BADO-10472 format. One record per residue (C-alpha): residue in three letters; chain; x, y, z. Coordinates in steps of 0.1 Angstrom, whole numbers, plus 5000, padded with zeros to 4 digits. Layout:
REM BADO-10472
+-----+---+------+------+------+
|   r | c |    X |    Y |    Z |
+-----+---+------+------+------+
| ALA | A |    X |    Y |    Z |
...
+-----+---+------+------+------+
//
This chain:
REM BADO-10472
+-----+---+------+------+------+
|   r | c |    X |    Y |    Z |
+-----+---+------+------+------+
| UNK | A | 4160 | 7334 | 5261 |
| UNK | A | 4144 | 7342 | 5225 |
| UNK | A | 4141 | 7380 | 5217 |
| UNK | A | 4108 | 7391 | 5202 |
| UNK | A | 4113 | 7425 | 5182 |
| UNK | A | 4078 | 7439 | 5181 |
| UNK | A | 4074 | 7464 | 5150 |
| UNK | A | 4043 | 7485 | 5153 |
| UNK | A | 4019 | 7497 | 5123 |
| UNK | A | 4016 | 7533 | 5111 |
| UNK | A | 4008 | 7558 | 5124 |
| UNK | A | 4014 | 7546 | 5159 |
| UNK | A | 4045 | 7539 | 5182 |
| UNK | A | 4056 | 7512 | 5204 |
| UNK | A | 4026 | 7517 | 5227 |
| UNK | A | 4005 | 7499 | 5201 |
| UNK | A | 4020 | 7466 | 5219 |
| UNK | A | 4004 | 7474 | 5253 |
| UNK | A | 3984 | 7442 | 5249 |
| UNK | A | 4013 | 7420 | 5240 |
| UNK | A | 4044 | 7431 | 5259 |
| UNK | A | 4034 | 7418 | 5294 |
| UNK | A | 4019 | 7385 | 5279 |
| UNK | A | 4048 | 7377 | 5259 |
| UNK | A | 4074 | 7385 | 5288 |
| UNK | A | 4054 | 7363 | 5309 |
| UNK | A | 4057 | 7336 | 5284 |
| UNK | A | 4096 | 7337 | 5288 |
| UNK | A | 4105 | 7360 | 5259 |
| UNK | A | 4126 | 7391 | 5259 |
| UNK | A | 4105 | 7418 | 5242 |
| UNK | A | 4120 | 7448 | 5224 |
| UNK | A | 4096 | 7473 | 5211 |
| UNK | A | 4111 | 7502 | 5193 |
| UNK | A | 4094 | 7534 | 5181 |
| UNK | A | 4097 | 7542 | 5146 |
| UNK | A | 4112 | 7559 | 5128 |
| UNK | A | 4133 | 7565 | 5160 |
| UNK | A | 4161 | 7590 | 5161 |
| UNK | A | 4163 | 7612 | 5129 |
| UNK | A | 4127 | 7613 | 5120 |
| UNK | A | 4135 | 7629 | 5086 |
| UNK | A | 4154 | 7596 | 5076 |
| UNK | A | 4127 | 7578 | 5054 |
| UNK | A | 4146 | 7548 | 5043 |
| UNK | A | 4134 | 7514 | 5056 |
| UNK | A | 4169 | 7501 | 5050 |
| UNK | A | 4183 | 7527 | 5072 |
| UNK | A | 4155 | 7519 | 5099 |
| UNK | A | 4167 | 7483 | 5097 |
| UNK | A | 4203 | 7490 | 5103 |
| UNK | A | 4196 | 7511 | 5132 |
| UNK | A | 4172 | 7485 | 5146 |
| UNK | A | 4199 | 7459 | 5141 |
| UNK | A | 4223 | 7480 | 5163 |
| UNK | A | 4200 | 7478 | 5192 |
| UNK | A | 4198 | 7439 | 5191 |
| UNK | A | 4227 | 7418 | 5209 |
| UNK | A | 4221 | 7385 | 5187 |
| UNK | A | 4194 | 7366 | 5172 |
| UNK | A | 4156 | 7378 | 5172 |
| UNK | A | 4123 | 7370 | 5161 |
| UNK | A | 4104 | 7399 | 5141 |
| UNK | A | 4068 | 7405 | 5148 |
| UNK | A | 4059 | 7430 | 5121 |
| UNK | A | 4024 | 7445 | 5118 |
| UNK | A | 4016 | 7466 | 5086 |
| UNK | A | 4046 | 7490 | 5082 |
| UNK | A | 4064 | 7469 | 5108 |
| UNK | A | 4059 | 7439 | 5083 |
| UNK | A | 4077 | 7460 | 5058 |
| UNK | A | 4105 | 7465 | 5082 |
| UNK | A | 4106 | 7429 | 5089 |
| UNK | A | 4113 | 7421 | 5053 |
| UNK | A | 4142 | 7445 | 5052 |
| UNK | A | 4158 | 7431 | 5085 |
| UNK | A | 4157 | 7397 | 5067 |
| UNK | A | 4176 | 7409 | 5040 |
| UNK | A | 4201 | 7425 | 5060 |
| UNK | A | 4205 | 7398 | 5087 |
| UNK | A | 4189 | 7365 | 5075 |
| UNK | A | 4213 | 7345 | 5096 |
| UNK | A | 4200 | 7363 | 5129 |
| UNK | A | 4164 | 7353 | 5123 |
| UNK | A | 4152 | 7319 | 5134 |
| UNK | A | 4114 | 7326 | 5127 |
| UNK | A | 4092 | 7355 | 5116 |
| UNK | A | 4057 | 7367 | 5122 |
| UNK | A | 4041 | 7389 | 5095 |
| UNK | A | 4005 | 7405 | 5105 |
| UNK | A | 3981 | 7425 | 5084 |
| UNK | A | 4009 | 7433 | 5058 |
| UNK | A | 4019 | 7425 | 5021 |
| UNK | A | 4049 | 7417 | 5001 |
| UNK | A | 4042 | 7438 | 4971 |
| UNK | A | 4054 | 7473 | 4967 |
| UNK | A | 4031 | 7502 | 4961 |
| UNK | A | 4019 | 7507 | 4925 |
| UNK | A | 4015 | 7539 | 4909 |
| UNK | A | 3981 | 7547 | 4923 |
| UNK | A | 3995 | 7536 | 4959 |
| UNK | A | 4023 | 7558 | 4956 |
| UNK | A | 4001 | 7588 | 4945 |
| UNK | A | 3979 | 7581 | 4976 |
| UNK | A | 4010 | 7580 | 4998 |
| UNK | A | 4018 | 7615 | 4983 |
| UNK | A | 3983 | 7626 | 4993 |
| UNK | A | 3986 | 7615 | 5027 |
| UNK | A | 4017 | 7637 | 5031 |
| UNK | A | 4000 | 7667 | 5016 |
| UNK | A | 3971 | 7663 | 5040 |
| UNK | A | 3995 | 7660 | 5071 |
| UNK | A | 4014 | 7688 | 5063 |
| UNK | A | 3985 | 7712 | 5049 |
| UNK | A | 3953 | 7699 | 5065 |
| UNK | A | 3965 | 7688 | 5100 |
| UNK | A | 3961 | 7655 | 5120 |
| UNK | A | 3923 | 7655 | 5123 |
| UNK | A | 3918 | 7656 | 5086 |
| UNK | A | 3944 | 7629 | 5081 |
| UNK | A | 3928 | 7606 | 5110 |
| UNK | A | 3893 | 7613 | 5097 |
| UNK | A | 3904 | 7597 | 5063 |
| UNK | A | 3924 | 7568 | 5076 |
| UNK | A | 3904 | 7557 | 5105 |
| UNK | A | 3875 | 7540 | 5088 |
| UNK | A | 3899 | 7518 | 5070 |
| UNK | A | 3918 | 7505 | 5100 |
| UNK | A | 3891 | 7488 | 5121 |
| UNK | A | 3866 | 7461 | 5119 |
| UNK | A | 3830 | 7469 | 5123 |
| UNK | A | 3828 | 7455 | 5159 |
| UNK | A | 3860 | 7472 | 5174 |
| UNK | A | 3853 | 7488 | 5206 |
| UNK | A | 3852 | 7526 | 5209 |
| UNK | A | 3878 | 7525 | 5237 |
| UNK | A | 3902 | 7506 | 5213 |
| UNK | A | 3896 | 7534 | 5185 |
| UNK | A | 3901 | 7561 | 5209 |
| UNK | A | 3932 | 7546 | 5224 |
| UNK | A | 3947 | 7544 | 5188 |
| UNK | A | 3937 | 7576 | 5179 |
| UNK | A | 3954 | 7590 | 5211 |
| UNK | A | 3987 | 7573 | 5202 |
| UNK | A | 3986 | 7584 | 5167 |
| UNK | A | 3977 | 7620 | 5175 |
| UNK | A | 4009 | 7622 | 5196 |
| UNK | A | 4032 | 7614 | 5166 |
| UNK | A | 4052 | 7645 | 5151 |
| UNK | A | 4040 | 7654 | 5117 |
| UNK | A | 4074 | 7650 | 5104 |
| UNK | A | 4077 | 7615 | 5119 |
| UNK | A | 4046 | 7604 | 5101 |
| UNK | A | 4056 | 7621 | 5071 |
| UNK | A | 4088 | 7601 | 5070 |
| UNK | A | 4070 | 7568 | 5077 |
| UNK | A | 4047 | 7573 | 5047 |
| UNK | A | 4077 | 7581 | 5026 |
| UNK | A | 4094 | 7549 | 5037 |
| UNK | A | 4064 | 7528 | 5027 |
| UNK | A | 4059 | 7546 | 4994 |
| UNK | A | 4096 | 7540 | 4984 |
| UNK | A | 4100 | 7503 | 5000 |
| UNK | A | 4113 | 7476 | 4980 |
| UNK | A | 4092 | 7448 | 4965 |
| UNK | A | 4095 | 7418 | 4987 |
| UNK | A | 4078 | 7392 | 4965 |
| UNK | A | 4110 | 7378 | 4955 |
| UNK | A | 4124 | 7378 | 4991 |
| UNK | A | 4097 | 7353 | 5002 |
| UNK | A | 4114 | 7323 | 4987 |
| UNK | A | 4144 | 7330 | 5006 |
| UNK | A | 4129 | 7332 | 5039 |
| UNK | A | 4138 | 7295 | 5047 |
| UNK | A | 4126 | 7297 | 5084 |
| UNK | A | 4091 | 7292 | 5099 |
| UNK | A | 4069 | 7321 | 5093 |
| UNK | A | 4035 | 7329 | 5106 |
| UNK | A | 4013 | 7353 | 5086 |
| UNK | A | 3983 | 7367 | 5104 |
| UNK | A | 3955 | 7389 | 5092 |
| UNK | A | 3924 | 7402 | 5105 |
| UNK | A | 3893 | 7387 | 5086 |
| UNK | A | 3881 | 7421 | 5082 |
| UNK | A | 3912 | 7438 | 5071 |
| UNK | A | 3904 | 7463 | 5044 |
| UNK | A | 3941 | 7476 | 5038 |
| UNK | A | 3959 | 7444 | 5034 |
| UNK | A | 3930 | 7420 | 5032 |
| UNK | A | 3932 | 7380 | 5036 |
| UNK | A | 3940 | 7376 | 5000 |
| UNK | A | 3973 | 7397 | 5004 |
| UNK | A | 3984 | 7375 | 5034 |
| UNK | A | 3976 | 7343 | 5014 |
| UNK | A | 3997 | 7354 | 4986 |
| UNK | A | 4026 | 7358 | 5011 |
| UNK | A | 4021 | 7322 | 5025 |
| UNK | A | 4020 | 7310 | 4990 |
| UNK | A | 4057 | 7323 | 4983 |
| UNK | A | 4072 | 7311 | 5016 |
| UNK | A | 4089 | 7281 | 5021 |
| UNK | A | 4075 | 7273 | 5056 |
| UNK | A | 4045 | 7298 | 5058 |
| UNK | A | 4015 | 7292 | 5081 |
| UNK | A | 3982 | 7313 | 5077 |
| UNK | A | 3958 | 7323 | 5103 |
| UNK | A | 3928 | 7346 | 5103 |
| UNK | A | 3917 | 7364 | 5131 |
| UNK | A | 3879 | 7369 | 5135 |
| UNK | A | 3867 | 7404 | 5144 |
| UNK | A | 3896 | 7422 | 5134 |
| UNK | A | 3906 | 7446 | 5107 |
| UNK | A | 3940 | 7460 | 5099 |
| UNK | A | 3953 | 7462 | 5135 |
| UNK | A | 3947 | 7428 | 5149 |
| UNK | A | 3971 | 7432 | 5178 |
| UNK | A | 3950 | 7461 | 5192 |
| UNK | A | 3916 | 7450 | 5181 |
| UNK | A | 3918 | 7412 | 5192 |
| UNK | A | 3948 | 7410 | 5215 |
| UNK | A | 3940 | 7377 | 5232 |
| UNK | A | 3935 | 7361 | 5198 |
| UNK | A | 3966 | 7376 | 5184 |
| UNK | A | 3989 | 7367 | 5215 |
| UNK | A | 3974 | 7330 | 5213 |
| UNK | A | 3984 | 7325 | 5177 |
| UNK | A | 4019 | 7340 | 5180 |
| UNK | A | 4027 | 7321 | 5213 |
| UNK | A | 4013 | 7287 | 5200 |
| UNK | A | 4033 | 7291 | 5166 |
| UNK | A | 4065 | 7301 | 5186 |
| UNK | A | 4061 | 7271 | 5210 |
| UNK | A | 4058 | 7246 | 5180 |
| UNK | A | 4086 | 7261 | 5160 |
| UNK | A | 4113 | 7267 | 5189 |
| UNK | A | 4107 | 7237 | 5210 |
+-----+---+------+------+------+
//
């Protein structure tokens, strides 16, 4: 049985995958969905997150990483390429933060610590969702995000700010790779996804209409279909 490692986006936890876990399980996959950063929230290194995640897994696995989860998927590949027969990257990018991006991360940390969650969410939410996303989906996302400890969120921001540039990693990913992106993703737009595909050896590209930066949450049926069709083709 193939193992799917579902790696959620910031600022959520494993509950982001509520629309995927049962579907993937029924399709015959073993699903593992850790909440990041996991134990030791003060640890803000993606490399250490990857090492801990690998300890959870008994053998080979297929990372399905969204946004921050995609950054972790790249790190998992660098640490354990022989254990990964395929990879799914959604609403993410290969490049590291530039100077402006790092400054924006620092500002996010300041807002979280000084102004609190409401101010943080007010600034972030408009960037996350497509225009037609249901109010119920937005409310559920906010509910999950609001339950994250501030220091866990800070650790996640630090990990993203300090992540490696994975552009040169792409050419070394010599397994089938699906790159998904919401057509209305304003954070990591389709152009960023196409740049990933261009650098991959066996990259496939798909856009999800009606989705922004959180395609598994916003359009779960379409996301699930793209992933399952891909896995059926490459693992058959």
